[in-house]
N, C-alpha and C positions, 0 to 999 in steps of 0.2 A: 619214809618212802625214798627209794633209791634215786639219786640225781639223774635227771634226763630220761628216766623211764617213761614218762609222759610227755608228749609234744602237744602244743596247743595251735589250733588252726581256726581261723575266721575267714569266711567268705568276703570277697570284696562287696558283696550286696549286704551282708550284715553290718559291715563297717559303715556304709552309706546310710543304711536304716538307723543305726545308733545316732549317728550325727544328725540325721533328719529329726529324730526324737528329741534330741537336745535342742535344736531350734525351735521345735514345736512347743516343748515344755517351758522354755524360757519365754516364749511369747505369751503362753497362757499365764504364766506368773506375772509378767509385766501388765497385762490386761487386768488382772486381779489387783494389782497395786494401784493402778490408775483408777479403778472403781473407787477405792476407798482413799486415795491421796488427798482429796479435798478436804475430808474430815481430819486427816492426819498431818495437814500441812504445818500446824503450829509445832509439831515435834521437830521439824527441820532447824529450828532455832536453838535446840539443845547443844550444849557443848559436849554431850556424851555422844560418841560416834554411833554407838549401837542404838541410841534413841533416835538421833537426827536422821539415821539412814532410813528409818521407817517412814519418814514425811518426804522423801526424795523419789524422783523418777528413776526407774531402772534403766541402767545403760545396757540395752539388750545386746548390741554388737560386741561389747567388751566381754559381757557374761558368756556369750556363745562361744567367743574365742578362748576364753579361759577354760571352759569345760571341755571343749573340743581338744584343747591342748592337753588336758588331764587324761583324756581317753587315749590319745596318741602316745602319751608317755607310758600308759597302762600296756598298750600293744608292744611297745619297745621293751620294757622292763620284763614283761612275760615271755619275750621272744616268740610271740605269736606269728605263724606263718599265714600270709594272706594269699587264699586261693582265689584266682581270678576266673570269671564265667565266660571269657572270650570264645572258648573252643566248645561251648555247650550248645548243641543243636536246638534251636527254639522248637522244632517240631516236637521233640520229646515232651516238652512242657505243654504245647498246645493241644497234643493228643490227650493229655490227662484232663485239660480244661474242658474240651468238647465231650469227653467220655465221663466226666464229673467224677474223677478219681482223686483221692487224697494228694495234696492238701485242699483241693477244690471240693465244695459241697453244693447242694442245691440252694441252701440259704444264701440270700443275696450278699450279705457281708462276707461270705466265705467264697464268693465267685471272683474275688480280687486277690487271690493269694500268690500272684505271680512271683514276688520276691522270695517267698518261701519255697515255691516249686523249683526256682532256679538254684537256689542254695543248696537244696537237697540233691539235685543233679550234679552240683560241682562236687559235693562230698562223696557222693557214690562213685562218681568217675575217678576221683583221686584214690579212693580205696581199692577200686579195681586195677588201676594202673600200677600202684604200689604192691598189690597182692597183700594188703595189711588191714587190720580191723579199724573201723572207725566208729567212735562213740559220740553221740550228740547229747548235749545238756540243754534241756529247754522245759520250761514250766507251760509252754503253750501246748495244749492237748492236740490241736489240729496239726501243728508242726511235728510233734512227737509220733503221731499216728502215721503221718506220711513217711517220715523218716524210718520208722519201724517197718512199714510195708516196703520200703526200699532195701531192707536188709541191714540197716544201721542199728547198732545198739543204743539204747535210750536211758537216760536218767534225768529225774525232774529237777535235781539241784546239784550243785557242785559238791556239797557235803555228802550226799549219797554216793556219788562217783568216787570221792576220795576214800569213803569207808569200804567200798567194794574193792578198790585196789589194794588197800592195806590188808584186808582180810585174805586177799589171794596171794600177795607177794610177801607179807610179813605175818603170816597166820599165827605163829607161835607167839610172838610179841603182842599181837592184837588180842589173842586170847588171854594172855597174861594181864595186860592192861584193862581189859573188860572185866576180868575176874576181880582185880583189885578195886575197881569202881564199885561192882556189885557189893563187895564185902563191906565197903565204906560209904554206902549211900547215906547213913545217919550222920556221918562225919560231914559229908558234903552239904546236907540239908542244914545242919548247924551253921556251917559257913555262910550259907545263903541267908539264914535268919540274922546272923551278925551283921552281914553287910546291909540287909534291908533296914536294920535299926538306924543306920546313917543315911539312908537313901532319901531323896526328895519326894515328897507326896504333895501334889498340888491339887486345888479344887477347881473343877471345870464348870462351865455354864453360868456361875454366879461369882461375885466378888466376895471374898471371905478368907478364912483361915482354917488350915488343918492343924489342930491342937495337938493330936497324937495319933499314932498308928500302931497297929501290931498285927502279925500273922496269925490267921485263924487256921488255915489249912495249907499244906504244902506237899506237893508230889512231884517226883522227877522220874524220868524213864529208867527201866531196869536194863535196857540195852541201847547204849548210847552209840552215836556214830563216831568212828575212829578217823579223824581228819588228817593227822600227822603224826609220824613216828620219828624220833630222834634216838640218840645213843642211850640216853637214861631218862628220857620223858616222852610223853605223848600228849597230843591235844585231842580231846573228844568233845562232842556237842550232845547235849541232853535237852529235852524239852521240859520246861518248868511250868506247873500249873499252881498258881498261887492265889489264895484268897486272904485278904486283909480287912481289918475293921479300922475305920478312922473316926475320930471325934472331931467335928467340924462346926464352925460358926459362921453365919452369914447374914446380911440384911434381908429382912423379910420382904420379898417383892410385893406382897399384899399390903404392906404398911409402909410403903415408900412413895413419897409425893414430890413432884417436880414443880417448883414455883417459878412460872415464866418471868414474873415481874423482877425477882432479884437474882434469877438465874442459878438457884440453889436447890439441891435435893435434900429432902428431910425424910429421915428414916425414924420410925416409931417402935420398931421392934426388931429384935435380933433372934434368929432361929439357931438353937444348939441341938444338935442331933449326932446320933452314931449311925454310921452306914457301913455297908459291906461292899467290897468290890472284888471281882475275880479277873484275873488276867493270865495269859499264856505267852510265853515267849522262849526262844532258844537261848541256851547258856554254854559257853565254852568253859571246859574244865581242864586244867593242865594236870596231868597225873605224873608225878615223879617216881621213879623206881630204880632200884639197884640191880644191875644184871647179875651180880655175884651173891645177892641175898634176895630171895623170892618173897620174903615175908615183909620187907620194908617198903613203905610208900608214903608219899605226902602229896597234898593237893593245894592248888591255887585256883580260885574260881574267877572268871571274868567279870564284866559290868552286868549287873542285873538289868532287865528290861532294855537290853541293847544301849545302855547309856542314857535312856530317856527318863524323865520324871514318871513316877506312878500317878495316875489320875483317879480322882474319886468325884462322883457326882452326887448332888443332894437328892433326897427323896421327894422334894417339893416339885410338883408338876408346874414347869415353866409355861 
């Protein structure tokens, strides 16, 4: 994508909303930690920082400041322009409120969409003033519907927007990259299988071990999203649907007894079974190509499951 072809805008309302959500989510996390901290207090004595931190109180103020600073740095690095709402006539928003027009709806929770309403008016006014197009990216259906009604273009994700831009401005390269991807789907799938063989698979819900795992079924999109194009490479995003089988072993909950007198748990049986698990996740694939040789290409795949462990659950009804 050509440099500076796209400019990023945020409304001052959106910035304040993000920072409010940071404070809210940190508070919720702190409350959750406090709820279980009494049982975890023993961990605070561990010399391992990763373990001891689980038994300590969360310093809310410090965490909020750190995460807010990260958001401010993102704004700076992305060179986002902040659009203020000072010049927006509140009557424009209140008329939509009383007439129950998007983003307001009859449902009670949708009668409080004033931040969204003001943000849309800010974006609409800027686009009109500059006589330019404005595209909104939002996964919120209410906001998207209201923005579309206001004449703004809408995408649900950044990835969909980047794909659209690349297909419009670098159509020839995008078509070539997409075709290389389609011709080499099996090559990419083999790379996924190879990386899965070294991936971490963990057992959820019970204490136990994953003895081994293998892919049983694997599918990827035929039409990936093209996120970025460089001189001799491109990054595309595909959706992976993966089913794997794992051999697991864990203590039988029905044959486990806790002895209060000596404070010990006794296990009289271990369950061994094979289970299947299906998961779906986005995957970035880097397509390397030669502008002077249309037949050559190579591929690098990103981290499976967005870098998280694959999880498998026992068949046992807990």
